C-alpha positions, 0 to 999 in steps of 0.5 A: 571490413564492413562485415567485421564492423557489423559483427562487432556492433552485433556483439556489442548489442548482445552484451548490452542485452545480456547485461540488461537482462541480468540486471532485471533478473538480479535487481529490477527493470532500470528503465521502468524504475526511472519512470516509477521514481519520477511518478513517485515524486509527483505523487508525494507532492499530491499526497502531502497536499492532501495531508495538509488539507486534512482537518483534525478529526473532531474530538468528542467533548466530555459532557456530563449527563443529567445524572452527573456521570461523565462518559467512560473511557470506553464511550470516548474510545467508541466515539473516536473510532466512529470519527475515524470510520466516518472519515474513511467512508467520506474519503472512499466516496471521493476516490479517483483512480490513479490518484495518490491515496496514502503512504505504505511503510514496510521496514523489513522491505526497506519500503516507504512509498506512496500508493494510489487508488486502482490496480490497472497495470499501466495507469496505476501500478506503473506509478506505485502500489495500488489499492484494490477498488473492491476493498475498503479503506482502513478504519471501518473494520473491513479488509484493505488490499494493496497490489504491487509489482515485483520486477518492474516499475520500481518493484516495490514488492519484490521481496514480499516473500521475506515478510514474517509473522509479527513484522510491522506495516504502517499505512498513513492516510490523511485522516489517520495512521494505521499500524499493522502486524503481519499474521499470515502469508500464502500463495494462491492462484491469480484468480483467487478473490477470496483474499480480499474477503472481510474477516471481521476485523481491520485487515491489510492484504499485500498482493504480488505476482508469484513466482518472479517473472510470472503472473500465474499465482500471487504471493499474499501477506495478511496483517492485522490492525493493532494501533490507530493514530487519528489526525489531531487525536490521541492514538488508541489500540485497535 
């Protein structure tokens, strides 16, 4: 009788293990998913506070020079871009690993999530996508890269391979909101750091392990900045 009960218990455990494994394979890890949801709730509150504390970027007043000429639209645009870049650099100097940094929205993935500063596996990426500390913040004409999981901790980038050329991606920072368009994707080795090099224009890089359940390679998506909406300012084309 005891052996029969033991057999039933072991059979039940086997069924549960198989069901859990199937859930991870077909969907994502439910245990770490709950943890990520809890952390995302905390991060969302932290980020909302940062947005609330952000002052509007100071608009450059229209000043008529000694010759009676007002600044041109190009000069006003240059001044606005400079204000965004300064705000980005100011924030960059204050960054702390693991802290909420911005909100990433990818419509094709049905994704709207808070991302943090840092790509450490347990401290950062367990809470949400993470900003590569080696890269810049948007608005300074350089590359910003964000990594995310595909099977655990909410698997925000699980379907990163479904993104296509022209797909929109939005990165909302306290000082401005940045709109990108996907222009390329590729698969690289896990130690290929050329993905984060600067390309001469504001570039967003999304990175995730590839294939699923392996860290051998990475699936990379590249997007180019097309539009900027400064905090309290007028939107402009990048």
